[in-house]
N, C-alpha and C positions, 0 to 999 in steps of 0.2 A: 504494500500500500504506500510505499515511499513516493512522495510527490503527487499523490492522488488529489484530484479536485472534486470536492463535494459541494459545488456551488448551488445546485438546485435539487439537492438530495435531502430527504427527510430520514434521519437516522434514529428517531425516537424508539423504534421497535427493534433496532439492531442490538445484538449482544456480541461483544468481542472479548477475547481472552488473549492478552499479550499481543505481540506483533510489533511491527515497525511502521509507524505512520509519520516518520520524519519528513519535514517539508510539505506535509499535506495541507491543503487549503480547506479549513474547517470554520471559516468565518460565519458567525451568527448561528452556529449549530446548537440545538438543544440537546445537550449530553447529560442533563441533570440525572444524578443517581447512577451513572454508568460506573462499572468496575473497570478502571483503566490501570490497575495495578501492574507494575513492571512494563507498561507500554512505552515504547520509544516514540516521543513526540518532539524530538530535537528540531528546532527551527520551524515547527509547525505554525501556521497562521490561524490562531484561535481568537481573532479579533471579535469581541462582542459575544463570544460563545458562553452558553450557560453550562457551567461545570459545577453547579451547586450540588452538594452531597455526593460528589464523585470520590471514589477511592482512587487516589493517584499515588499510592505508596510505592516507593522504589521505581517510579517512572522517571523518564528522562525528558525534562522540559527545557533543557538548556537552549537559550537563545530563541525560545518560542515567543511569538507575538501574542500577548495576553491583554492588550489594550482594551479597556471597557468590558473585559470578561467578568463573569460572576463566579467566584470561588467560595461563596458562603457555605459554611459547614463542610467544606471539602477536606479530605485527609491527605496532606502533602508529606507526611513524615517519611524520611528516607529518599524523597525525590530529589533529583538533580535540578536545581532552579538557578544555576549559574547563568548570568547574562540576561535574566528576565527583569524587565522594568515593570514593577508592580503599581506604578502611579496610575490611578484611574481604575484599578481592579477592586471589585467588591470582595473583601476577605473576612467579613464578620463571622466569627465562629470557626474559621478554618483552623485545622490542627497542623502544627509544624514543630520541628525540633528547635532547640536553642540556636544551633548553627544557621538554620534556615531563617529564623527570626532576625538574626544579625544581617544576613544577606538581604532580607526584606527591608530592614531599616536603611541599609546602605543604598538601596535603589531609590530611596526617598531623600538621599543626600545627607543622612545622618553620619557623622564621623564617629566611628567606634574605636576607642583607644584602650 
């Protein structure tokens, strides 16, 4: 699924387990509640995607576009979030590790010493 384009696709009934969706175009997709554990989403375009209540544990989100995405109540623990800009992302109730929380703060310009 690397580089796939889901521009006019409705994925709400889809069920996925693992896989590589790196560089996939998933703009504005409703993926709420999906189990995306260990999914490779490196560089994926998730602009405006609804990822509320998603299990993203140990997934790879490095350099993904999450602008205006909704990650409320999502579980990000163990996920690679390097290079992700969280400004404008809804994250209320999202679960993340301390290291991820630091990366999150840095994306907002916080200087961590």
